[in-house]
N, C-alpha and C positions, 0 to 999 in steps of 0.2 A: 515730946517724947510720945507723950500718950496716945498722940490722935493717931501717929504710924502704925503705933503696937495693934491700935484698936482695926485698923485699917488695913492690915495683915494678917488678925485676927478673924477679920470677916471674909475677908480674903478665902484662907484657909478652911472654913465651914462653909462656905460657896462650893470651892472644888470637891468637897466629901460629899456633899450633898448632888453636886453630878455627876461626880463615881458610882454614889450607891444608882441614883434614878439611871445613868448608862447600864449600871448590873441587871438590873432589875427589866426592864425596860427595851433595852438594845443590846447589849454585849451579853448580855448573861442568859437571857431569850434566847441569843442565838445560837450559844453556848451548851444552851439546854435541847434546843431545835438538833443540833447538831447531832449530839450525843442519842437524842432519838433516832436521828435517822440511821446510826451507826448500826442501834439493837435491831432496827427494823429492816436494816438489810441482812443483816449474822442471820435474822429471825428466819429471811425468804430463804436467803443459800442453803439453809438448816435442812429447809423444807425438801427443794429444790432437784439436791444430793441426794440418788439415791441409795439405800442400804445394801454394803457390802452384802451381799446373796451368798452363802458359800455354794462355790460349784461341784455339782455332780461330775461322775465319771464320765458324762458322755461330754462336758464340757473340759476337762482336765487333759492339759497336756503331759502333762505326768503321767498319767492311767497308757494313754495311747502312746504315750512314748516307750513305757515300758514294756508294752503289749509288743510293738514294734521292736524294740532291742531283742527280746526275748525269740520275736522269729529270725532273725539276724542270729544270733547264735543258734537258731535251730538251721539255717546255712553253714554257717561255720564247722559247725559239727557232722552236716551231712555230710559235708568236703572231708573231712578227718576218717568218716566211718565208712564211704566209698575207698576212701585209702586204702585201708584195712583190710574191706570185704573184699570189693571187685576189684579185677584186672582193669590196665591201662586202657585196651583196647574199646570201656567204654567213654573216655572223656571225651568230652566236647571240647574240642581246639577251635571253634566257635563261639562258644559262651564262656572256657574261663577266661584266657584274655579279658575279657569283658567284665567278668563277674572281679578280675584283680585291679583293673581302673577305675568299676563303681567303686566298691569298698574300701580303696586307695581314697577318693573323695567323700564318700558316706562318712569316717573316719573326721575330716575336718572338717565336716560338716557341723558332726553331733559335737564337735567340741566348742565353736563359735555359735550355737545357735540357743537362741533363747527360749525357755531355760534350759542350758548345759547339759548333755546328756551324756553321762560318760562311759554308763551299762554298754551303749549301742557305741560309742566311740572304742571300744575296749572290742567288742564283737566283730567289727569290720578291721581292726588292726591283724586281728584272730585270724580273720576269712581270708585276708591277700597270705598270713602265710601259709596258711591251706589250702589253696587254690594255684599258690606259686609249686609247692609238691605236686601237684597234677600236675600241672603244664610240663612238671620236670620230670612224671611219669610217662606222659604223655610224648615227650618226645622223645626219650629214650626209649621207648616201646616201638617208633616208626624209624629210629635210627637203627635198630636191633632187625626188624626186618626191610631194609633197604630202603626205607624213603627217606636217604641224608640228601637230596636236593630240594624236598617238603618240607623238610627242618632248616632248612640254609634259607629259604622263602620268607619263611613266615619269620624268620631271624632279620631278614634285611627290612622288611614291613613295621616288625616293635620296633626296630629302631629308627625307621624313618621316624614312625607316630612319635614315641620317643622324645625327637629332636624337636619336632613343632612343639605339642605341650610344654618342653622345658622354656619353647624361647617364650610363647603365649604365655607363662610363667612369670617369666622374665618380667617379658614386654609390658604385660596388661597392665601395672599401676600408671607405669608413663602415660599409655594409650587411653586411658579412662581417665586419666586428673589432664590434658588436654583437651579432649571433645567435652568433657564437663564445660569448658571453660570458654567455650569457643562460641556459645547462646543462637548453637545449630537448633531449639526450638525440640522437639519429640528426641531427636538423635543424643543430643546432649542433658535433657530427662531421663533417659532407658540408660546413658554411660554411669549419670550417677547416681541410681535408682539403687537402692538397699540390695535387694534380689535380683540387682540386673547381670548383664552378661561378664563382668566384669569379676565375681565374686562367685566362691566356691556355690552360694543358694540358691545360681542357675545352673551351673555344673553339675551338680550332684545329680540332680533329678533329670538332668537329659543324661546321663550316663546309665540311668535306670534307663531309659527309653531305650537306650541297646540294647538291655536283656532283653525288653518287653520285644526289640525288633527282629535279635535274633530267635527268640520264640517262634516268633509270628512267620521269619522266613524257612524256622524247621517245623510249620506245624504236621507233618509227617514223618516225623524221625519214625523209626523200630521203634516200640513198645520197648522192651529187652533193651535198649538202647538209653532209656529214659531212669533218672534216678527218681525216686519215690521217695527218700528224703530230700533230695533236694526241691524237689518243683512241691512239697510239700511247705519247708521254709518258704518257698519263695510266692507261693501263693497266700500265707498265713501274711507275708510284710507288705504285696500289696495290698489287703484287706485293710488292716492297722494303719499303715503309712496313708491311707487315702483320707481319713480325719484327720492324723495327727500333723500333716503337714497344714491346716486350716486353723493351729490351735499355737502354733510359734511363732516367734518372734523377728523378722519380722515373715508375715503370711505367703505361704508358700502355693499360688496355681496350677506352678508348674509340676510341683510335685506330687499334687493330688491328684492331677489327671493323669498320671505316666504313671502312678499305681494303680488307677484302676486300669486302666489298660495291663500293668504286668498284672495283677489278679488275672486278670479273664483270660491271658494266654498261657500261665502256670494251671489256672484250672481248667483248662482245655486240657495239657496235656495229664498234667493229675487223672483226670476224669480218665483219658483213653489209657494210661499206666493201669488203674484201677480195676477198671472195668475188666483187659485181659487177662490180667495177675489172677485177679477175687471175683470173676464172675462166669466171665467166657470158661474159663477154665474146668471151673465147677460146672458150668452147663454138661 
């Protein structure tokens, strides 16, 4: 009995010694080494991660978005001002419908873009109402002056355009999903893109191309029919949004390019108006 107890005691002692030796030489060393490796990794990651620098005004989406929204409010205010001061004969039936579509799309864009721009959204909703009122005044003026046929033609074009837009909005998500899942290379990538042709991030700037196009098509518009407040607002909008488009998520290069064009065309009309009303008139 004593011999068996002695054998068991010796075996237990040997196991304890082996465990201590494993911890100090093998297992413990590995644990220490692993712990050291973790500390070293954390130290390196801490050194490589750049410290967050405070964004200046040039890189602030909030600053440029706020300035763009204020310029947008200027455009809405210009429509309201023109409605109370100027007659309906100066209203452009080329520009006004474009502005309605443009502000409708940008109201949606300002709602979904990151960071969200509620001030810009509100100004475009206001502008839709103001431009609809201007359109009503212009059409009423033409009817009173015996141009009913032209008004009917404009109404037919508006109905066709509205039907096409409505169909695209309804069918867009289904078509986008189908194209994205077809593995068609570039086509599928473009369809699935965050700012692709099936999103408002694409169509909002495209509507602004219509404004620029309307301005470029009317470069020699008589200066007495150019609204000084409206083109001042459009010029400022083009300037501010050229920078703002590069600071939002997703980055919108289409929006940047169209605002550069809008700035150029609107500044052209604004310069002609200022020259005619304030420089040549004084000479």
